[in-house]
All heavy atoms as an XYZ file, in Angstrom:
947
protein
N       0.849     -1.202     -0.026
C      -0.083     -0.050     -0.055
C       0.868      1.286      0.094
O       1.747      1.438      0.802
C      -0.929     -0.071      1.262
C      -1.773      1.205      1.373
S      -2.873      0.859      2.734
C      -2.932      2.401      3.286
N       0.677      2.112     -1.008
C       1.519      3.356     -0.991
C       0.841      4.413     -0.175
O      -0.322      4.592     -0.009
C       1.499      3.814     -2.493
N       1.662      5.147      0.571
C       1.301      6.248      1.272
C       0.974      7.460      0.433
O       1.712      7.734     -0.516
C       2.376      6.553      2.307
C       2.580      5.538      3.524
C       3.768      5.866      4.345
C       1.324      5.275      4.310
N       0.044      8.313      0.798
C      -0.209      9.601     -0.009
C       0.883     10.460      0.149
O       1.652     10.432      1.191
C      -1.406     10.172      0.632
C      -1.846      9.219      1.686
C      -0.950      8.243      1.942
N       1.148     11.296     -0.875
C       2.234     12.274     -0.877
C       1.875     13.364      0.236
O       0.771     13.605      0.578
C       2.336     12.799     -2.200
C       2.841     11.874     -3.235
C       2.792     12.637     -4.678
C       3.280     11.714     -5.715
N       3.275     12.234     -7.076
N       3.035     13.790      0.784
C       2.816     14.962      1.933
C       2.036     16.119      1.308
O       1.161     16.723      1.982
C       4.201     15.448      2.286
O       4.875     14.232      2.779
C       3.993     16.420      3.448
N       2.240     16.508      0.098
C       1.457     17.676     -0.553
C      -0.061     17.343     -0.571
O      -0.920     18.209     -0.438
C       1.996     18.064     -2.020
C       3.446     18.575     -1.960
O       3.854     19.041     -0.828
O       4.047     18.539     -3.028
N      -0.386     16.029     -0.954
C      -1.811     15.709     -1.017
C      -2.419     15.796      0.306
O      -3.607     16.225      0.566
C      -1.944     14.337     -1.580
C      -1.654     14.139     -2.985
C      -1.518     12.843     -3.455
O      -1.926     11.897     -2.718
O      -1.362     12.649     -4.708
N      -1.672     15.382      1.468
C      -2.282     15.345      2.747
C      -2.472     16.878      3.163
O      -3.482     17.183      3.744
C      -1.300     14.594      3.802
C      -1.271     13.187      3.382
C      -1.707     14.907      5.197
C      -0.257     12.361      4.158
N      -1.467     17.779      2.950
C      -1.576     19.106      3.395
C      -2.681     19.848      2.624
O      -3.402     20.609      3.207
C      -0.299     19.747      3.025
C       0.927     19.431      4.114
C       2.275     19.995      3.756
O       2.285     20.876      2.818
O       3.180     19.600      4.319
N      -2.833     19.530      1.291
C      -3.939     20.173      0.588
C      -5.213     19.713      1.122
O      -6.146     20.498      1.276
C      -3.689     19.624     -0.926
O      -4.811     20.156     -1.712
N      -5.437     18.316      1.426
C      -6.675     17.850      1.873
C      -7.013     18.458      3.339
O      -8.069     18.951      3.594
C      -6.804     16.361      1.969
C      -7.918     15.964      2.575
C      -8.091     14.319      2.606
N      -9.290     13.984      3.353
C     -10.019     13.105      2.931
N      -9.884     12.523      1.916
N     -11.293     12.768      3.674
N      -6.011     18.568      4.083
C      -5.943     19.198      5.467
C      -6.536     20.598      5.433
O      -7.463     21.107      5.976
C      -4.754     19.122      6.223
C      -4.914     19.629      7.665
O      -5.861     19.124      8.333
O      -4.155     20.527      8.069
N      -5.896     21.521      4.420
C      -6.331     22.832      4.256
C      -7.830     22.939      3.773
O      -8.601     23.649      4.143
C      -5.419     23.525      3.237
C      -4.085     23.853      3.822
C      -3.395     24.903      2.974
N      -3.169     24.423      1.632
C      -2.148     23.818      1.209
N      -1.121     23.366      2.056
N      -2.007     23.262     -0.046
N      -8.287     21.972      2.936
C      -9.487     22.026      2.321
C     -10.461     21.728      3.501
O     -11.584     22.421      3.576
C      -9.669     20.976      1.226
C     -11.010     20.894      0.594
C     -11.428     21.650     -0.408
C     -12.003     20.032      1.044
N     -12.681     21.274     -0.695
C     -13.163     20.232      0.130
C     -12.184     19.054      1.959
C     -14.375     19.710      0.183
C     -13.521     18.412      1.932
C     -14.489     18.579      1.195
N     -10.242     20.721      4.249
C     -11.165     20.260      5.404
C     -11.187     21.380      6.480
O     -12.200     21.798      6.929
C     -10.617     19.021      6.083
C     -10.864     17.716      5.272
C     -10.408     16.591      5.963
O     -10.153     16.617      7.202
O     -10.588     15.534      5.342
N     -10.078     22.199      6.695
C     -10.209     23.284      7.625
C     -11.028     24.438      7.024
O     -11.750     25.073      7.838
C      -8.727     23.680      7.859
C      -7.913     22.828      8.864
C      -6.467     23.364      9.175
O      -6.211     24.435      8.661
N      -5.755     22.535      9.752
N     -10.886     24.658      5.799
C     -11.638     25.725      5.200
C     -13.161     25.416      5.273
O     -14.035     26.290      5.577
C     -11.194     25.917      3.844
N     -13.501     24.129      4.998
C     -14.965     23.759      4.968
C     -15.483     23.827      6.416
O     -16.586     24.353      6.703
C     -15.195     22.448      4.352
C     -16.544     21.872      4.675
C     -14.928     22.369      2.866
N     -14.718     23.320      7.340
C     -15.222     23.492      8.782
C     -15.328     24.911      9.195
O     -16.107     25.308      9.938
C     -14.200     22.631      9.627
C     -14.563     21.166      9.486
N     -15.686     20.580     10.045
C     -13.908     20.148      8.920
C     -15.649     19.215      9.766
N     -14.585     18.918      8.989
N     -14.264     25.772      8.631
C     -14.449     27.162      9.013
C     -15.673     27.774      8.545
O     -16.360     28.645      9.208
N     -15.982     27.525      7.333
C     -17.212     27.999      6.683
C     -18.561     27.596      7.526
O     -19.417     28.250      7.796
C     -17.340     27.628      5.327
C     -16.286     28.392      4.399
C     -18.902     27.884      4.631
C     -16.166     27.780      3.020
N     -18.427     26.256      7.887
C     -19.494     25.698      8.610
C     -19.670     26.419     10.005
O     -20.773     26.674     10.470
C     -19.267     24.195      8.982
C     -20.333     23.574      9.852
N     -21.579     23.293      9.389
C     -20.316     23.108     11.007
C     -22.264     22.674     10.254
N     -21.530     22.668     11.322
N     -18.568     26.740     10.639
C     -18.608     27.521     11.906
C     -19.238     28.912     11.761
O     -19.863     29.560     12.666
C     -17.302     27.404     12.611
O     -16.423     28.306     11.953
N     -18.887     29.563     10.571
C     -19.543     30.907     10.270
C     -20.965     30.818     10.088
O     -21.765     31.698     10.554
C     -18.763     31.561      9.116
C     -17.244     31.790      9.474
C     -19.405     32.783      8.727
C     -16.358     32.238      8.356
N     -21.482     29.972      9.126
C     -22.881     29.981      8.882
C     -23.746     29.148      9.870
O     -24.942     29.464      9.937
C     -23.075     29.344      7.449
C     -22.467     30.237      6.343
C     -22.548     27.917      7.312
N     -23.054     28.336     10.669
C     -23.798     27.728     11.747
C     -24.582     26.505     11.248
O     -24.822     26.398      9.973
N     -24.756     25.612     12.114
C     -25.467     24.310     11.673
C     -27.060     24.784     11.538
O     -27.562     25.596     12.232
C     -25.378     23.384     12.846
C     -25.060     24.249     14.048
C     -24.224     25.507     13.446
N     -27.598     24.280     10.492
C     -28.950     24.392     10.270
C     -29.840     23.553     11.030
O     -29.337     22.512     11.510
N     -31.097     23.860     11.315
C     -31.998     23.062     12.192
C     -32.217     21.741     11.526
O     -32.704     21.591     10.298
C     -33.198     23.869     12.224
C     -33.235     24.784     11.104
C     -31.728     25.002     10.788
N     -31.957     20.630     12.239
C     -32.132     19.337     11.686
C     -31.220     18.905     10.550
O     -31.664     17.895      9.961
N     -30.114     19.528     10.367
C     -29.263     19.043      9.231
C     -27.917     18.631      9.664
O     -27.464     19.081     10.737
C     -29.143     20.133      8.172
C     -28.328     21.309      8.556
C     -28.204     22.171      7.235
N     -27.818     23.488      7.536
C     -26.514     23.997      7.404
N     -25.524     23.204      6.926
N     -26.181     25.292      7.777
N     -27.496     17.664      9.045
C     -26.101     17.116      9.357
C     -25.135     17.913      8.555
O     -25.536     18.815      7.754
C     -25.944     15.768      9.010
C     -26.736     14.741      9.883
O     -26.907     15.089     11.042
O     -27.315     13.724      9.260
N     -23.879     17.888      8.924
C     -22.797     18.551      8.140
C     -22.647     17.922      6.820
O     -22.096     16.797      6.601
C     -21.461     18.451      8.944
C     -20.336     19.114      8.403
C     -20.101     20.502      8.609
C     -19.530     18.465      7.581
C     -19.073     21.132      7.988
C     -18.465     19.074      6.913
C     -18.230     20.483      7.107
N     -23.192     18.707      5.853
C     -22.970     18.110      4.371
C     -22.478     19.327      3.519
O     -22.884     20.563      3.765
C     -24.455     17.691      3.863
C     -25.090     16.624      4.472
C     -24.195     15.335      4.164
O     -23.532     15.280      3.107
O     -24.313     14.233      4.990
N     -21.573     19.113      2.643
C     -20.960     20.130      1.879
C     -22.026     20.915      1.171
O     -22.009     22.132      1.051
C     -19.869     19.528      0.967
C     -18.807     18.812      1.623
C     -19.308     20.703      0.008
C     -17.999     19.621      2.604
N     -22.913     20.258      0.504
C     -24.004     20.927     -0.242
C     -24.746     21.911      0.737
O     -25.118     23.107      0.132
C     -24.981     19.926     -0.795
C     -26.216     20.537     -1.507
N     -26.011     21.132     -2.700
C     -27.449     20.754     -1.105
C     -27.250     21.788     -3.048
N     -28.126     21.403     -2.130
N     -25.060     21.499      1.869
C     -25.812     22.490      2.724
C     -24.941     23.615      3.124
O     -25.421     24.702      3.236
C     -26.155     21.609      4.050
C     -27.178     20.591      3.941
O     -27.935     20.627      2.924
O     -27.186     19.624      4.790
N     -23.673     23.442      3.228
C     -22.759     24.667      3.491
C     -22.782     25.581      2.321
O     -22.770     26.843      2.554
C     -21.327     24.201      3.848
C     -21.174     23.277      5.026
C     -22.034     23.625      6.228
O     -21.778     24.817      6.610
O     -22.719     22.802      6.739
N     -22.702     24.946      1.143
C     -22.786     25.924     -0.148
C     -24.080     26.729     -0.115
O     -24.133     27.898     -0.366
C     -22.400     25.105     -1.412
C     -21.009     24.520     -1.403
C     -22.815     25.914     -2.607
C     -20.753     23.484     -2.408
N     -25.225     25.947      0.085
C     -26.417     26.638      0.079
C     -26.593     27.827      1.219
O     -27.023     28.958      0.913
C     -27.655     25.581      0.259
C     -28.980     26.305      0.510
C     -27.704     24.792     -0.861
N     -25.982     27.605      2.298
C     -25.935     28.525      3.290
C     -25.199     29.739      2.936
O     -25.357     30.912      3.198
C     -25.458     28.002      4.625
N     -23.986     29.560      2.393
C     -23.117     30.685      1.855
C     -23.820     31.343      0.796
O     -23.890     32.777      0.768
C     -21.747     30.113      1.368
C     -20.989     31.207      0.683
C     -20.994     29.607      2.527
N     -24.531     30.708     -0.254
C     -25.294     31.543     -1.150
C     -26.348     32.357     -0.691
O     -26.638     33.439     -1.206
C     -25.891     30.466     -2.234
C     -24.720     29.846     -3.102
C     -25.143     28.724     -3.901
O     -26.327     28.159     -3.742
O     -24.543     28.370     -4.972
N     -27.019     31.903      0.400
C     -28.085     32.643      0.984
C     -27.420     33.958      1.658
O     -28.068     34.979      1.621
C     -28.870     31.871      2.032
C     -29.701     30.971      1.471
C     -30.488     30.229      2.655
C     -31.426     29.087      2.150
N     -32.227     28.381      3.218
N     -26.228     33.748      2.279
C     -25.598     34.932      2.849
C     -25.108     35.981      1.839
O     -25.113     37.166      1.989
C     -24.384     34.535      3.642
C     -24.773     33.836      5.085
C     -23.373     33.274      5.731
C     -25.369     34.663      5.986
N     -24.581     35.431      0.693
C     -24.158     36.289     -0.358
C     -25.245     36.954     -0.938
O     -25.045     38.255     -1.261
C     -23.532     35.434     -1.493
C     -23.047     36.139     -2.621
C     -22.435     35.240     -3.735
C     -22.254     35.969     -4.902
N     -23.419     36.196     -5.752
N     -26.385     36.513     -1.249
C     -27.620     37.189     -1.852
C     -27.587     37.101     -3.293
O     -26.700     36.334     -3.831
N     -28.354     37.748     -3.945
C     -28.634     37.561     -5.501
C     -28.486     38.909     -5.962
O     -29.360     39.525     -6.371
C     -29.862     36.979     -5.860
C     -30.203     36.921     -7.254
C     -29.121     36.036     -8.056
C     -31.638     36.410     -7.596
N     -27.150     39.541     -5.905
C     -26.914     40.887     -6.331
C     -26.841     41.005     -7.815
O     -26.120     40.155     -8.422
C     -25.689     41.528     -5.667
C     -25.901     41.665     -4.243
C     -25.483     40.758     -3.201
C     -26.616     42.870     -3.618
N     -25.957     41.344     -2.013
C     -26.533     42.578     -2.166
C     -27.194     43.806     -4.102
C     -27.189     43.458     -1.405
C     -27.790     44.866     -3.210
C     -27.745     44.552     -1.931
N     -27.508     41.911     -8.400
C     -27.519     42.097     -9.961
C     -26.956     43.543    -10.256
O     -27.227     44.489     -9.458
C     -28.878     41.904    -10.438
C     -29.675     40.740    -10.103
C     -31.108     40.845    -10.472
C     -28.952     39.547    -10.746
N     -26.262     43.686    -11.252
C     -25.561     44.934    -11.623
C     -26.846     45.972    -12.013
O     -27.742     45.531    -12.551
C     -24.714     44.812    -12.753
N     -26.644     47.080    -11.583
C     -27.696     48.207    -11.805
C     -27.342     49.007    -13.045
O     -26.180     49.361    -13.147
C     -27.867     49.013    -10.601
N     -28.272     49.407    -13.828
C     -27.989     50.231    -14.963
C     -29.179     51.199    -15.155
O     -30.309     50.887    -14.710
N     -28.892     52.277    -15.912
C     -29.872     53.273    -16.122
C     -31.210     52.769    -16.837
O     -32.288     53.325    -16.772
C     -29.401     54.536    -17.001
C     -28.242     55.144    -16.303
N     -28.432     55.928    -15.119
C     -26.969     55.339    -16.576
C     -27.343     56.398    -14.732
N     -26.414     56.131    -15.559
N     -30.979     51.706    -17.640
C     -31.992     51.202    -18.575
C     -32.630     49.965    -18.071
O     -33.456     49.323    -18.661
C     -31.636     50.867    -19.892
C     -31.060     52.217    -20.603
O     -31.661     53.268    -20.388
O     -30.018     52.139    -21.371
N     -32.273     49.448    -16.799
C     -32.645     48.077    -16.314
C     -33.504     48.231    -15.133
O     -33.017     48.229    -13.885
C     -31.369     47.285    -15.870
C     -30.541     46.991    -17.109
O     -30.998     46.848    -18.261
O     -29.276     46.942    -17.001
N     -34.798     48.533    -15.275
C     -35.767     48.663    -14.174
C     -35.860     47.305    -13.562
O     -36.070     46.258    -14.083
C     -37.071     49.032    -14.702
C     -38.169     49.227    -13.757
O     -37.959     49.011    -12.571
O     -39.237     49.823    -14.080
N     -35.661     47.259    -12.213
C     -35.671     45.968    -11.491
C     -37.070     45.258    -11.499
O     -37.119     44.102    -11.428
C     -35.410     46.421     -9.913
C     -34.538     47.666    -10.146
C     -35.022     48.365    -11.229
N     -38.117     46.019    -11.679
C     -39.483     45.468    -11.832
C     -39.894     44.700    -10.620
O     -40.714     43.801    -10.874
C     -39.658     44.820    -13.228
C     -39.410     45.671    -14.258
C     -39.628     44.954    -15.620
C     -39.442     45.862    -16.793
N     -38.860     45.297    -17.981
N     -39.419     44.913     -9.584
C     -39.825     44.231     -8.306
C     -40.381     45.162     -7.262
O     -40.083     46.312     -7.239
C     -38.445     43.435     -7.676
O     -38.894     42.883     -6.460
N     -41.419     44.769     -6.641
C     -42.040     45.579     -5.590
C     -41.170     46.092     -4.468
O     -41.227     47.154     -3.927
C     -43.263     44.980     -5.013
C     -44.371     44.878     -6.068
C     -44.858     46.281     -6.601
O     -45.103     47.093     -5.800
O     -44.968     46.341     -7.811
N     -40.059     45.271     -4.002
C     -39.228     45.608     -2.989
C     -37.816     45.088     -3.519
O     -37.644     44.065     -4.038
C     -39.513     44.773     -1.795
C     -40.848     45.299     -1.261
C     -42.105     44.527     -1.464
C     -41.152     46.219     -0.262
N     -43.093     45.201     -0.887
C     -42.373     46.209     -0.086
C     -40.283     47.093      0.363
C     -43.121     47.115      0.835
C     -41.011     48.012      1.255
C     -42.192     47.994      1.530
N     -36.866     45.938     -3.116
C     -35.384     45.518     -3.497
C     -34.523     46.114     -2.287
O     -34.863     46.992     -1.709
C     -34.917     46.196     -4.861
C     -35.024     47.718     -4.841
C     -35.674     45.651     -6.069
C     -34.347     48.312     -6.089
N     -33.343     45.670     -2.273
C     -32.254     46.031     -1.529
C     -31.234     46.727     -2.590
O     -31.172     46.190     -3.605
C     -31.385     45.040     -0.797
C     -32.315     44.286      0.287
O     -33.222     44.848      0.832
O     -32.020     43.102      0.510
N     -30.626     47.753     -2.238
C     -29.708     48.500     -3.187
C     -28.311     48.497     -2.355
O     -28.170     48.761     -1.324
C     -30.204     49.856     -3.664
C     -31.495     49.774     -4.421
C     -30.242     50.800     -2.493
N     -27.170     48.452     -3.275
C     -25.921     48.601     -2.787
C     -25.457     49.892     -3.461
O     -25.540     49.970     -4.748
C     -25.006     47.453     -3.361
C     -23.536     47.634     -2.783
C     -22.615     46.544     -3.108
N     -23.058     45.481     -2.247
C     -22.963     44.125     -2.680
N     -22.663     43.935     -3.804
N     -23.439     43.217     -1.807
N     -25.013     50.923     -2.774
C     -24.467     52.139     -3.314
C     -23.023     52.053     -3.561
O     -22.325     51.136     -3.156
C     -24.682     53.187     -2.152
C     -26.169     53.432     -1.715
C     -26.257     54.469     -0.702
C     -27.096     53.666     -2.796
N     -22.597     52.973     -4.299
C     -21.156     53.127     -4.752
C     -20.114     53.027     -3.662
O     -19.157     52.476     -3.668
C     -20.875     54.302     -5.671
C     -19.600     54.458     -6.205
C     -19.475     55.496     -7.253
N     -20.337     55.383     -8.388
C     -20.157     54.510     -9.292
N     -19.211     53.653     -9.391
N     -21.141     54.601    -10.403
N     -20.591     53.638     -2.472
C     -19.671     53.651     -1.355
C     -19.639     52.361     -0.620
O     -18.801     52.212      0.281
C     -20.163     54.879     -0.360
S     -21.765     54.461      0.347
N     -20.515     51.321     -0.976
C     -20.462     50.084     -0.384
C     -21.621     49.864      0.636
O     -21.913     48.812      1.093
N     -22.341     50.894      1.058
C     -23.562     50.863      1.911
C     -24.591     50.137      1.229
O     -24.860     50.140     -0.034
C     -23.960     52.247      2.198
O     -23.028     53.006      2.896
N     -25.391     49.368      1.974
C     -26.596     48.540      1.549
C     -27.779     49.237      2.191
O     -27.832     49.340      3.412
C     -26.448     47.106      1.757
C     -27.765     46.346      1.496
C     -25.280     46.509      1.077
N     -28.794     49.568      1.327
C     -29.951     50.146      1.936
C     -31.088     48.967      1.578
O     -31.376     48.646      0.486
C     -30.441     51.368      1.233
C     -29.379     52.506      1.216
C     -29.937     53.709      0.394
C     -29.061     52.857      2.524
N     -31.552     48.419      2.666
C     -32.432     47.238      2.602
C     -33.971     47.749      2.647
O     -34.316     48.654      3.448
C     -32.228     46.269      3.713
N     -34.855     47.089      1.924
C     -36.257     47.252      1.990
C     -36.681     48.574      1.192
O     -37.546     49.346      1.703
N     -36.137     48.762      0.112
C     -36.717     49.949     -0.861
C     -37.886     49.468     -1.426
O     -38.083     48.504     -2.156
C     -35.556     50.303     -1.839
S     -34.071     50.920     -1.074
N     -38.972     50.269     -1.420
C     -40.334     49.988     -1.961
C     -40.448     50.733     -3.269
O     -40.178     51.888     -3.449
C     -41.431     50.435     -1.004
N     -41.034     49.969     -4.232
C     -41.415     50.591     -5.597
C     -42.478     51.535     -5.437
O     -43.608     51.227     -4.808
C     -41.819     49.389     -6.578
C     -41.942     49.878     -7.956
C     -42.244     48.638     -8.891
N     -42.341     49.019    -10.196
C     -41.343     49.165    -11.132
N     -40.036     48.756    -10.668
N     -41.404     49.445    -12.403
N     -42.361     52.870     -5.984
C     -43.431     53.794     -5.936
C     -43.890     54.131     -7.213
O     -44.865     54.890     -7.229
C     -42.898     54.910     -5.108
O     -41.670     55.575     -5.791
C     -42.561     54.754     -3.623
N     -43.317     53.618     -8.240
C     -43.761     53.879     -9.604
C     -42.831     53.330    -10.540
O     -41.902     52.619    -10.173
N     -42.944     53.593    -11.989
C     -42.121     52.841    -12.837
C     -40.716     53.440    -12.593
O     -40.338     54.636    -12.846
C     -42.739     53.442    -14.239
C     -44.081     53.841    -14.015
C     -44.079     54.330    -12.486
N     -39.833     52.508    -12.343
C     -38.501     52.723    -12.183
C     -38.110     53.780    -11.059
O     -37.300     54.651    -11.164
C     -37.685     53.139    -13.539
C     -36.348     52.578    -13.676
C     -35.906     52.258    -14.862
C     -35.454     52.550    -12.472
C     -34.661     51.832    -15.051
C     -34.167     52.027    -12.693
C     -33.850     51.547    -13.841
N     -39.013     53.758    -10.022
C     -38.851     54.646     -8.860
C     -38.978     53.834     -7.625
O     -39.901     53.069     -7.467
C     -39.959     55.688     -8.839
C     -39.842     56.646    -10.004
C     -40.893     57.750     -9.922
O     -41.780     57.675     -9.012
O     -40.941     58.670    -10.789
N     -37.948     54.066     -6.704
C     -38.011     53.246     -5.366
C     -37.735     54.383     -4.220
O     -37.117     55.444     -4.357
C     -36.882     52.314     -5.365
C     -37.192     51.069     -6.170
C     -36.955     51.148     -7.646
C     -37.952     49.950     -5.642
C     -37.316     50.036     -8.411
C     -38.297     48.928     -6.561
C     -37.948     48.949     -7.747
O     -38.351     47.905     -8.568
N     -38.217     53.931     -3.104
C     -38.179     54.824     -1.834
C     -37.588     53.883     -0.670
O     -38.008     52.894     -0.421
C     -39.539     55.399     -1.440
C     -39.360     56.193     -0.290
C     -40.862     56.815      0.108
N     -41.025     57.573      1.234
C     -40.531     58.709      1.278
N     -39.850     59.313      0.317
N     -40.811     59.518      2.366
N     -36.465     54.507     -0.122
C     -36.025     53.764      1.092
C     -36.595     54.534      2.301
O     -36.285     55.731      2.459
C     -34.446     53.987      1.228
C     -33.956     53.226      2.233
C     -34.037     51.908      2.502
C     -32.905     53.718      3.206
N     -33.278     51.499      3.682
C     -32.689     52.601      4.141
C     -32.501     54.973      3.499
C     -31.854     52.889      5.211
C     -31.617     55.152      4.601
C     -31.306     54.087      5.425
N     -37.587     53.875      3.079
C     -38.332     54.576      3.940
C     -37.511     55.055      5.262
O     -37.948     56.101      5.871
C     -39.384     53.478      4.344
C     -38.804     52.248      4.061
C     -37.910     52.415      2.897
N     -36.435     54.507      5.600
C     -35.771     54.935      6.827
C     -35.090     56.240      6.581
O     -34.818     57.007      7.669
C     -34.753     53.769      7.222
C     -35.550     52.448      7.504
C     -35.479     51.401      6.554
C     -36.299     52.289      8.655
C     -36.179     50.289      6.805
C     -37.042     51.132      8.786
C     -36.970     50.128      7.909
N     -34.577     56.493      5.445
C     -33.848     57.791      5.220
C     -34.604     58.695      4.532
O     -34.183     59.819      4.021
N     -35.945     58.311      4.134
C     -36.737     59.272      3.224
C     -35.921     59.555      1.898
O     -36.076     60.636      1.427
C     -37.071     60.476      3.848
C     -37.686     60.356      5.271
C     -39.018     59.532      5.264
O     -39.944     59.858      4.289
N     -39.390     58.719      6.155
N     -35.346     58.509      1.380
C     -34.593     58.703      0.092
C     -35.458     58.085     -1.134
O     -35.967     56.966     -0.941
C     -33.187     58.050      0.155
C     -32.310     58.628      1.266
S     -30.878     57.808      1.483
C     -30.077     58.410      0.058
N     -35.400     58.821     -2.174
C     -36.090     58.344     -3.406
C     -35.056     58.155     -4.472
O     -34.006     58.933     -4.596
C     -37.104     59.453     -3.924
C     -38.229     59.517     -2.968
O     -38.857     58.649     -2.553
N     -38.442     60.833     -2.482
N     -35.268     57.042     -5.350
C     -34.311     56.691     -6.362
C     -35.012     56.575     -7.630
O     -36.150     55.978     -7.612
C     -33.530     55.356     -6.004
C     -32.710     55.446     -4.791
C     -33.223     54.718     -3.672
C     -31.570     56.100     -4.641
C     -32.510     54.820     -2.441
C     -30.911     56.140     -3.480
C     -31.276     55.534     -2.322
N     -34.426     57.037     -8.769
C     -34.981     56.848    -10.071
C     -33.999     56.184    -11.006
O     -32.853     55.956    -10.595
C     -35.473     58.190    -10.655
O     -34.262     59.003    -10.857
C     -36.428     58.951     -9.693
N     -34.364     56.074    -12.237
C     -33.525     55.500    -13.266
C     -32.131     56.176    -13.264
O     -31.129     55.590    -13.573
C     -34.016     55.439    -14.666
O     -34.394     56.713    -15.057
N     -32.070     57.531    -12.896
C     -30.815     58.182    -13.028
C     -29.872     57.638    -11.916
O     -28.664     57.739    -12.087
C     -31.137     59.697    -12.880
C     -31.851     60.445    -13.919
C     -32.111     61.856    -13.700
C     -33.072     62.056    -12.615
N     -33.516     63.485    -12.312
N     -30.400     57.234    -10.907
C     -29.510     56.758     -9.657
C     -28.934     55.421    -10.019
O     -27.855     55.086     -9.508
C     -30.232     56.708     -8.432
C     -30.816     58.162     -8.051
O     -29.948     59.055     -8.087
O     -31.996     58.319     -7.892
N     -29.588     54.514    -10.849
C     -29.195     53.088    -11.124
C     -28.140     53.131    -12.138
O     -28.131     53.840    -13.094
C     -30.395     52.375    -11.625
C     -31.347     51.827    -10.480
C     -32.339     52.714    -10.006
C     -31.190     50.519    -10.048
C     -33.077     52.385     -9.087
C     -32.140     50.170     -9.051
C     -33.095     51.048     -8.545
N     -26.937     52.600    -11.724
C     -25.797     52.707    -12.693
C     -24.909     53.725    -12.279
O     -23.727     53.815    -12.832
N     -25.273     54.697    -11.432
C     -24.364     55.783    -10.962
C     -24.243     55.675     -9.454
O     -23.225     55.039     -9.084
C     -24.886     57.068    -11.367
O     -26.280     57.348    -10.854
N     -25.100     56.125     -8.656
C     -24.988     55.975     -7.229
C     -25.327     54.463     -6.849
O     -24.742     54.048     -5.802
C     -25.961     56.947     -6.512
C     -25.637     58.401     -6.653
O     -24.332     58.661     -6.803
O     -26.442     59.237     -6.712
N     -26.310     53.960     -7.483
C     -26.607     52.578     -7.101
C     -25.935     51.683     -8.109
O     -26.103     51.689     -9.363
C     -28.160     52.357     -7.233
C     -28.966     53.148     -6.216
C     -28.483     50.827     -7.079
C     -30.449     53.109     -6.320
N     -25.017     50.761     -7.569
C     -24.151     49.873     -8.561
C     -24.731     48.461     -8.497
O     -24.441     47.813     -9.541
C     -22.735     49.854     -8.004
C     -22.090     51.328     -8.238
C     -22.657     49.341     -6.569
N     -25.626     48.137     -7.639
C     -26.254     46.732     -7.626
C     -27.580     46.734     -6.821
O     -27.786     47.650     -6.007
C     -25.305     45.734     -6.945
N     -28.324     45.800     -7.091
C     -29.630     45.653     -6.485
C     -29.961     44.095     -6.339
O     -29.390     43.340     -7.050
C     -30.754     46.328     -7.096
C     -31.306     45.832     -8.389
C     -32.202     44.775     -8.374
C     -30.526     46.014     -9.534
C     -32.621     44.212     -9.559
C     -30.981     45.466    -10.867
C     -32.034     44.596    -10.826
N     -30.807     43.858     -5.382
C     -31.333     42.400     -5.287
C     -32.830     42.507     -4.981
O     -33.263     43.270     -4.099
C     -30.536     41.616     -4.310
C     -30.747     41.845     -2.874
C     -29.964     40.827     -1.908
O     -29.361     39.927     -2.405
N     -29.888     41.197     -0.626
N     -33.652     41.693     -5.760
C     -35.091     41.672     -5.434
C     -35.261     40.939     -4.121
O     -34.488     40.032     -3.719
C     -35.659     40.824     -6.489
C     -34.477     40.778     -7.603
C     -33.293     40.942     -6.870
N     -36.414     41.408     -3.403
C     -36.734     40.883     -2.205
C     -38.052     39.972     -2.483
O     -39.052     40.543     -2.800
C     -37.028     41.842     -1.070
C     -35.858     42.678     -0.888
C     -37.479     41.113      0.209
C     -36.039     43.928      0.034
N     -38.022     38.787     -2.400
C     -39.103     37.740     -2.837
C     -40.344     37.951     -2.174
O     -41.335     38.282     -2.791
C     -38.616     36.428     -2.654
C     -37.457     36.446     -1.948
C     -36.851     37.878     -1.866
N     -40.581     37.920     -0.791
C     -41.617     37.931     -0.133
C     -41.462     38.929      1.112
O     -41.360     38.451      2.155
C     -42.209     36.649      0.369
C     -42.658     35.721     -0.819
O     -43.226     36.241     -1.575
O     -42.214     34.624     -0.704
N     -41.489     40.247      0.735
C     -41.112     41.233      1.832
C     -42.265     41.476      2.793
O     -43.430     41.228      2.483
C     -40.768     42.502      0.961
C     -41.670     42.385     -0.186
C     -41.728     40.865     -0.509
N     -41.875     42.047      3.880
C     -42.835     42.488      4.831
C     -42.628     43.896      5.264
O     -43.396     44.362      6.183
C     -42.929     41.513      6.169
O     -41.479     41.577      6.714
C     -43.242     40.200      5.821
N     -41.839     44.721      4.706
C     -41.555     46.066      5.117
C     -42.809     46.890      4.855
O     -43.563     46.517      4.008
C     -40.365     46.447      4.156
C     -39.746     45.245      3.618
C     -40.746     44.153      3.624
N     -42.921     48.022      5.576
C     -44.008     48.882      5.421
C     -43.619     49.977      4.461
O     -42.581     50.563      4.548
C     -44.303     49.506      6.946
C     -45.529     50.153      6.937
O     -46.121     50.563      5.891
N     -46.088     50.437      8.018
N     -44.577     50.347      3.580
C     -44.326     51.378      2.637
C     -44.578     52.800      3.260
O     -44.302     53.812      2.613
C     -45.256     51.197      1.416
C     -44.766     50.146      0.469
C     -45.648     50.108     -0.802
C     -45.075     49.161     -1.839
N     -45.675     49.180     -3.081
N     -45.183     52.808      4.476
C     -45.491     54.154      4.964
C     -44.178     54.786      5.472
O     -43.175     54.068      5.923
C     -46.288     53.858      6.221
C     -47.685     53.232      5.938
C     -48.411     54.170      5.113
O     -48.496     55.434      5.381
O     -49.052     53.721      4.163
N     -44.064     56.117      5.233
C     -42.891     56.918      5.575
C     -42.676     56.714      7.121
O     -43.630     56.673      8.057
C     -43.118     58.234      5.298
C     -44.353     58.328      4.458
C     -45.073     56.930      4.619
N     -41.301     56.609      7.510
C     -40.998     56.648      9.010
C     -41.076     58.067      9.582
O     -40.697     59.080      8.854
C     -39.754     56.057      9.199
C     -39.533     54.637      8.663
C     -40.486     53.628      9.418
O     -40.505     53.808     10.591
N     -41.256     52.753      8.777
N     -41.315     58.291     10.933
C     -41.511     59.600     11.424
C     -40.114     60.146     11.532
O     -39.138     59.555     11.672
C     -42.237     59.447     12.635
C     -42.277     57.975     12.905
C     -41.890     57.357     11.598
């Protein structure tokens, strides 16, 4: 029986440490065992579904999160009209002119519960 090469052992050890590190970050899911596929799904959920923003690309979603050029993320922007969104917490309105300039990315929110009413 041939022993594995040292490089192969070290490579596998680094891979296992990385996967266990990811598992410790995303945490164990309810009722799931440690499976690589489950870890990948958990990381994808954390990453989100960010899409590039452009002046001509209306998100066409009732609710979106936006990522600004500075790196800030504004969550829960509500659609107020064609290619118009409002972030209720800062009373900020965005139009097509903002997408692709100040707004560099967005992600649709599938089943939101935010309130469209302005905050006091």
